[in-house]
C-alpha distance (Angstrom), angle and dihedral (degrees) to the residues before:
residue distance angle dihedral
M1 . . .
M2 3.79 . .
V3 3.79 116.4 .
R4 3.79 117.0 -148.4
V5 3.76 122.5 -152.5
K6 3.80 110.3 -122.6
S7 3.80 98.8 -173.4
V8 3.77 144.7 -22.6
V9 3.80 117.8 -131.2
P10 3.80 117.7 -166.3
I11 3.81 118.7 -146.9
F12 3.80 119.4 -145.9
R13 3.77 124.5 -166.7
S14 3.79 115.3 -119.1
F15 3.78 131.3 -177.0
D16 3.80 107.1 -171.2
E17 3.79 126.3 43.4
A18 3.81 95.9 -155.6
L19 3.81 92.7 50.4
A20 3.81 91.0 46.2
R21 3.80 93.2 51.5
G22 3.80 92.7 44.2
F23 3.78 92.3 51.7
Y24 3.80 103.7 35.9
V25 3.81 101.8 31.5
D26 3.80 105.9 26.9
F27 3.83 99.2 33.0
L28 3.82 106.9 27.7
G29 3.80 95.9 30.5
F30 3.80 100.6 -123.3
T31 3.80 118.5 160.5
V32 3.80 120.4 -131.3
E33 3.81 107.2 -120.9
F34 3.79 97.6 177.2
E35 3.80 144.0 -16.0
H36 3.78 126.2 -150.6
R37 3.79 134.1 -171.3
F38 3.79 124.1 165.7
E39 3.80 89.1 -141.6
P40 3.81 136.2 -10.0
D41 3.81 112.6 -71.4
T42 3.81 92.9 20.8
P43 3.83 124.7 118.0
L44 3.79 117.7 -65.9
Y45 3.81 124.9 -122.2
L46 3.80 108.6 -163.5
G47 3.80 129.5 -169.2
L48 3.80 116.4 -153.5
S49 3.79 136.0 179.1
L50 3.79 136.9 -167.1
D51 3.81 118.2 -173.3
G52 3.80 93.5 -34.7
F53 3.81 96.6 -37.9
E54 3.81 113.0 116.9
L55 3.79 125.8 -154.7
H56 3.78 129.8 173.9
L57 3.80 124.7 -153.1
S58 3.78 120.1 -158.1
E59 3.78 132.0 -168.8
H60 3.82 89.1 -172.3
F61 3.79 115.1 115.5
G62 3.79 109.7 -115.6
D63 3.82 98.3 18.9
A64 3.78 94.6 103.4
A65 3.78 139.7 -9.1
P66 3.80 119.5 -112.6
G67 3.79 111.6 -117.6
S68 3.80 97.3 50.3
T69 3.81 123.0 146.3
V70 3.79 133.4 -147.9
R71 3.82 129.4 -171.4
I72 3.80 118.0 -142.9
D73 3.80 119.5 -171.6
V74 3.80 113.2 -146.8
D75 3.79 131.2 179.1
D76 3.83 95.7 -121.3
V77 3.79 116.9 18.8
T78 3.81 91.8 171.1
G79 3.80 91.3 56.2
L80 3.80 90.9 45.8
C81 3.80 90.4 51.3
K82 3.80 91.0 51.2
T83 3.82 91.5 49.2
L84 3.81 92.3 49.5
N85 3.79 93.9 47.4
E86 3.82 90.7 50.6
K87 3.81 87.2 62.5
A88 3.84 89.0 63.3
Y89 3.80 92.0 -143.6
R90 3.77 107.5 -164.3
N91 3.81 97.8 -130.1
S92 3.81 104.2 39.1
R93 3.78 139.2 46.9
P94 3.80 102.5 171.1
G95 3.78 126.1 -163.3
V96 3.80 135.1 -165.2
Q97 3.79 122.7 -117.7
R98 3.79 126.5 -167.1
Q99 3.79 110.0 -128.8
S100 3.80 124.5 -154.3
W101 3.81 90.7 -128.0
G102 3.80 91.9 70.7
Y103 3.80 104.4 -90.4
D104 3.77 135.9 109.1
E105 3.81 102.2 -145.4
M106 3.77 139.0 -167.7
V107 3.81 115.7 -165.0
I108 3.79 116.4 -159.6
P109 3.81 121.7 179.9
D110 3.79 116.1 -149.9
P111 3.83 122.9 -136.3
F112 3.83 90.8 -95.5
G113 3.81 100.8 55.9
N114 3.81 97.5 -94.0
K115 3.81 121.9 126.6
L116 3.78 131.1 -139.3
I117 3.80 114.7 -161.7
F118 3.79 112.3 -163.1
G119 3.79 113.3 -166.4
T120 3.78 143.9 178.9
P121 3.80 120.7 -166.7
Y122 3.79 119.1 -125.8
D123 3.78 129.5 -164.4
T124 3.80 108.5 -94.8
G125 3.80 92.5 -176.0
Q126 3.81 89.6 -120.5
N127 3.81 93.2 108.0
S128 3.81 93.0 55.4
E129 3.82 91.6 46.5
T130 3.79 90.8 49.2
A131 3.80 90.2 49.7
E132 3.81 91.6 49.0
N133 3.82 91.7 49.8
A134 3.79 91.4 49.6
Q135 3.84 92.1 57.4
């Protein structure tokens, strides 16, 4: 029997529910899919989504290491950057950088030391050169 992977869901460590909601929901525009606590006043495990991308945040010790990074491909990173900056979020004013490896990227650190890298590929011209050389 062959097992097929349906999705991959990164888990980021978080330490403060209000900061997490302010950053991920209010600023980045994620939707809360679920919340789980074993009991009241215990650590929160939060499921989020953004246009089909899923991310979990955990306040549980040992679930994830702070300082993790995730790449998220989007269709228009420049437009996303403009939209985010129009929100005038107090703790972030992201920018887009063109990378030599064929991506325009926007790196946004979250309040807990994790990084989200949003990227859109651009045509470097290498594919057309490679195709011409192959003929």
